[in-house]
C-alpha angles and dihedrals in degrees: 000000000000113000127228108300123221095156134029119204116197133198112217111216111069093002107060099011136001103245090143089093090059092048088050094050091050094047091046090050090052092048091050089051087060095046105259138093129248116202134203088251091053088052091062088072090062098057112122092000127126121257096252094046088048089054091051090052090049091052091048090053091050094046090236115166116250112281131207119256094258092055092047091049090052091051093047091051091048091053092046091051090058091045092052089051089057098045093047086070094053121123134199089255087074093068108113116257115272097005097108093040091053095047092049090048095054092043089057087054091055099259115146118227136211136177116221111182135164088217119104087204097058095114092049091051092049090051093049090051093042094231103114090113091063091076130066090196132023119199125179139163090278091063100046133054102215127054125221133307080050105088095223097106091053097042091049091047089053091048091051090050092048093234127129117241092244088067097046126097119197122209111205141160098196134075091228090055093049090050090049090052092051091048089051090055093246133132116247140210115200117215107207136022122002091215089063099034096041093137093061119104089234133007126204131171093231144324102266101075094034105049093113091050091073098053094095093050097061122093106227105216 
């Protein structure tokens, strides 16, 4: 059961907007540059993972010999350049159904909101979609030292909001994010498939059909 919610902390990719397809296209393009393929199934391993760890997984999949840090940094920047090209063409219509309605609903009830994303481009995406104002706090991999499943990004978001972890609910689509929420002492709602997000306190396929489900969880201040 989800506890009383004073703060909601949202992942970005797969929760607010589907930028995963752009990450996938950029990673696949990088893999093809180095002579191997990168499938949709392979891409599942990258969900909720930092950019450099994602690159390491990609290289493992392609059987590429270990590279020095400079070479890996060059590859990561190449991938990110392609990704930024893609997201610079994003429009508000790409926001996932029900996400904005739900965030505005809980804000009207006095719930604080934060974004906690592994993406270094989170602020750019929010600007492109014109939804920066939906969040009281924005945290990304540029503002924390440890990637999920380390709980740092969630604990720091809660600290910045001034809310204890026992009153925070995390909305995540990745196993690493659900684990990070649990390690932070926060409740979690998985967005996606229950078979993958089985450790979440609750799993839903998306916000749109389940908006009413959250009414009882919100503290009406």
